[in-house]
N, C-alpha and C positions, 0 to 999 in steps of 0.2 A: 504492500500501499506506500509505502514511502518513496518508492523508487531507488533503493538499497540493490546493489550489488551483493550476491550470495555465493562464496566459492568453499566446495566440498572435495577434499583431497583423498584421494587415495580409496578411490570408492572400491575398488576389488578387495581391500581390507572390511567390508561392511555388505556385503554382497547378500546377505539374509535380509540385513534394513532395508534396502534398495524398493524389494516391492512397495513395502509403507511410504517411498518416497514418491514411487510410480501414483500412485492412492491420491499422495497431498499434489501431485499435483492438475490429473485431473479434476479434482474439486474444485480446484482453484481457476481453470482454465476457464475464461468470460466471465470471472465473478469483476468486482474492484481494485481491480489489478493492476498498478500502476506501469505508462507505456516507458518508462526506465529501465523497468527490474530487468537481471540479468540474474541465473543461475547456471552457474561455470561446476565442472564436473572433472576432476583430474581422475585415470586409472589405465593401470595396465590392463592388458588385453584380458578378459574372461569371457566364459561361456554362460556364467549365469547373467551378467548384467542385462538387466530387463530390454526387451529388442522396443515397448512401446518409447522408452526414455532415448532411445538412440533417433526413431522417425523422425522424431517433434523437435531434434534439435540437429546446430549443424556441428559435425563432428572435424576435429582436427589433429592429423597422424601425426605423430613427431618418430623419426626413425635416424637412426646413425648416419654418417653417409655412406656408400660401400666403397672401398677400397682407401688402403692406407695413405694414400698423398690426399684424397679430399676427408679425410679426418683430420689428419694434422691441419690441413690448410682449416676446416672450421675450428680446429684448436687456438688457431694463434691470431685466426680475424677473429675471434672472440677475446681475446687478450688486450688489455688497453695498457700504452706506453708505460705505466705509474707500476705494473703492477708487475712488467717483466724489467723493470728496473731499480723494482722497491727493496732488494736487499742488498744489505751490507756485505755477502761474498757470491759479487756477481757472476764470477765467470762459474763457480761449483752450482751456484744454484740454476746459473742459461743452459750450462752443462746434462745437471740434475731434469731439471725441468722439461727439458727433448726428449730426453728418455722414457721422463713418466710421459708424456705425449704422444711419443712411439711403442708405449709398452702398452698405453691405453687401446690403441688403435690397432696393435697385433691382438691382443687377445679378442679383440670383437668381430675381428676380420676370420683369425684360425675356427668361427663358428659355422662357419659356407661348405668346409670341409668335413663335415658330420663328425661321426665319432672317430675321427681321424683327429680333428683339432682338439674337439672335446667328448668326454663322454655323456657328458649334459649341456645342452647350450644354455649359458645362465645370462643372465640379462643386466648385463652392466651398462651403466647411465656417466651421463656426463654430470651428477652429483658426485660420482666417484673421485672420476678428474680433478672436481673443486675441491674434495676433502683431501685428496692427493696433493694438491698443491699448497693445501695452508698447512700441512704436516712439513711435507718437503722445507717452506719456508720457515716457518716453526723452526727446526732442528738445526735446520743451517746456524738461525741466527743464535741461539742458545746456546749451540756447541763451540769451543773453538777448531777443532776439525770437524770435517765431513763422517757422520753416524752413519757410515754405510748397510752398519750391522744394524742398526737401531732402524735406521728408513726403508730396510726390507723387511721385516720384522712390522711395523704398522702397518706399513702401504702394501704391502706381500699378504699377509696372513688377516691384516684386520679391517683394514679400507675395502680392498678389494676379495680378499682369501674367504671376511665372514658372508660372502653369498655363494662358495665352491662350497656344494656338501659330497661331494666323489672324494675318495682320500687321493686317489692318485691325480683329479685336478686338481687340486691343492696342491698336490708336488709339483706338478707342471707348471701352475702358478706362478710358484716362487723360482724354479728355473730359469723360466722366462725373466722375470725382473731382474733376476742377478746378472744378467748380459747387461743390461743398463745402466743400476743404479751397485757399479762398483767401480770401483779405484781406476781402470782403465778408461772410462768414458772422458775423465779431463784430458789427454791425448790428441791430441788432434789430428792424429792418425788411425784410431781406430775405428775399428769399422763392424757396423750393425750385422752383415751377412757376407760370402762371401764373393759375391759379386760386385761390391764394395761403393751401391749406390748410395746404401742407406748411411749414414753417419749422422751423428751431433757437431752440426756447424761451428765454425771459431767463432771465439765470444764476439758476438758485434751487437746490431741494430736491432731492433724485430723486425723494422724493412726487408733485411739482410739473411732471417729468416726466412719471411715470407717468399721473398725471391729463391730460396734454394727450394722450398717447397716445392713453387713452382715448378724448377726442374727435375722433380721426379718422377719416372714414370707411371704411366696409368694403370698398368698392370704388373700385380707385385708377384713374379717367381716365389716357388713355395718354398725354396733354401730361406728366403726371410722368413718364414715362419718356422724354422730347422728343421722342415718337412723335406720329404724327398721328393724327384721332380716327380714321381710317379703318382703323387697326389696332386698333382693338376689334372691328371687322366685322368682317377677314378673321378676328380668334382666336373670334369667336362660332361 
């Protein structure tokens, strides 16, 4: 009646209540509803979400971009200059930040390989990446040296590993992150794959990182994911 906006988040966690919401919406339609009133619902995909609510609303779907290049591009386009330059250990932060963004993109892309990539296809999200960035900055600011072991545990075991339920997936996840959260990444000659195309660019500006990402190939060879070339044949 007041023309306010209401946002109900994570509706997939309350599917038993959604039929009640459906009844409320049916009862209010055509009444003295204010024309400025809006109801926003956020949800992961759920087969139990009431279809009438979906039919009566506008749907907006957000999915991660396909491919390592597109995923990295989105991450560094969303990043502000202040966030990129705002750490007291700029070289360590920029190198590890790129490693974190690459790791995030890689574990999402591994899902396309089916059971070869992950036993269970996990729904990692941009919020996990943001959490990892906050933890990375916090530990670099608080510790005199780069705490690689702590970062691997906090980001790999808790922030991302908290979603993994399969024991082998947990082990794989930590093994992947260890390739980027390691002392070797501080060297400009360190490469993420045998092809040599993927690496953490030298310390520079945010625009220089974006230019480097633009130079990456659109198709990702399986060795980038730590997989054999035959994995691509299976995928196709």
